N, C-alpha and C positions, 0 to 999 in steps of 0.2 A: 638646375633651376634656371630658366631664362630670366635675365634682368635687363631692363632698359639702360642703355648707356648713352648719354647725350654727347654727340659730336657736333662739329661745326655744320655739317650737312643735314643734320636731323638726328632722330633717335636710331641707335644701332642696337640690335638684339643679339645676344650671344649666350652660350652656356658657360657657367662658371661655378666654382665651389663656394658655397656659402659657409661662413664661419659663425655668424650670429644672425638671428632674425628677431625682430621686435615689433610690437604694435606701435603705430604712429600716434602721437598725442592727439592729433586732430582727426583720427580715424580709428578709435579704439575697437570698433567692431570689424575691422579689416574689410570694409566694403569696397574700397578702391585700391589701397596699396599697403604694403608693410615696408619697414626699414630693414635692409639687409647689409651686413658687412661681408664683403666678398674678397676672395683672392683674385685680384684683377689680372687678366691675361696681359703679358708684357706688351703685346702689340697695341694695347689701348692706353698704356701708361703715359705716353706723350700727350694725349688729349685730356688727361684727368685733371680735374680742378684740384689744386694743391690743398684747398681747405677741407676736402673730403677724405684725406688720408687719416687713418687712425694710428696711434702710437705703435700698435702691434704689426703694422704693415698692411692691414686690410683696408679696403676702400668702401665708403658708405654710399649706398644708392637706394632708390625706391624700387621695389619689385611690384608690378601691377598684379593684383589678385586675378583679374580676368585671364591673364596669360599663364598663371602659375597655380590655378585652383587645385589641381591634384597634388602638386608638390607641397602646397601650404595647408592642405586639408587637416592634417593632424594638429598642426600648430594652432590654426584658427579654432578648431573644436576644443582644444585643451583649455582655452580661456587664459592661459599664461601670458604674462607681459613680454617675456623674453626667453629664447632658447639659445644656449651656447652649443654649437654643433661641432666644435673643433676636435673633440675627443670621440665623436661617434664613428662607428665602423660603417663604411659604405658598402 
């Protein structure tokens, strides 16, 4: 799934492994974005905001629905608030 990663020059888009996905409190219908906890690629760690790191080593970002509609389709259709994907087979 591509997720936006804000760097000093602007938004950087890249593929990464998603650990958890959840609906944003201000966008429960997932019309604009969802919250995702990702395994951040090492080359982006230096630019990462320290406040967005989770205790389990994942990094929290917003994934834009318009860029990830196919990847997010099952989650959005489910109506679930959160999915933990860490134990899913890829």
